[in-house]
C-alpha positions, 0 to 999 in steps of 0.5 A: 216323969210327972207324978200323974204320968208315973201313976198312970204308967204304974196302973197300966203295968199293974193291969198288964201283969194281972192279965199276964198272970191270968193268961198263965192260970187260964192256960194251966186250967186248959191243960187240966181240962185237956188231960181230964176230959172224957166221954163220947166227945173226948177227942174233939174236946181234948184237941179243942182244949189243947188248941185254945190253951196254946193260944192263951199261952202265947198271950203271956209273952205278949203281955210281958213284953208290952210291960217292958215296952212301956218301961215296966217290969212283968211278972217273972217269978213263978210264985208271983203269978197266983197272987197277981191273977184275978182268976182262980186256978181250977181245983175241983173234980169236974164233969166235962160240962163243968169244965166247959162252964168254968172255962166260959166263966174265965173268958167272961171275966178276962174279957170284962177286965180287958175291956176296962183295961183297954179303956184305961190304956186309951185314956192314958194315951197308950194306944199300943196297950189298948190295941193289944187288949183289943186284939186279945179280947177277940181271941177270948171271945172266939174261945168263949163262943166255941165253948158256948156252942158245945152246951147248946141243945138239939144236936144229940151230942151236947155235953 
């Protein structure tokens, strides 16, 4: 393998690892929101956070397996997840609105990074990884859309 090809593959695996770690942190944030949501929309939000969290959780394995497919090593040690992630774990006590806003911000960061990572992957000739990002970004965009709809005014049920 040439030095340029090795550097490209290393960069692709590093991005996959970051996205894998981000998926775990986002999932754990969702579990927090799921457990700690309250108020008149409790049931709907409790179920929404569980559903969206489950979809994000499924991404962890897909990203790890993609690293293996391109001869990389995924994040495997629990202690390595937080330092590898670019998003932060949720730590504050929050209102329901703040939980939703934090989840939206997380999705926006992940979407932005996956757009960049898809472009880098495509430019490196790795259309499989680029395709994975394209598919996963759509899931994050749908989650962001659902969450943003909760904050719209005018229906009397906003958070």
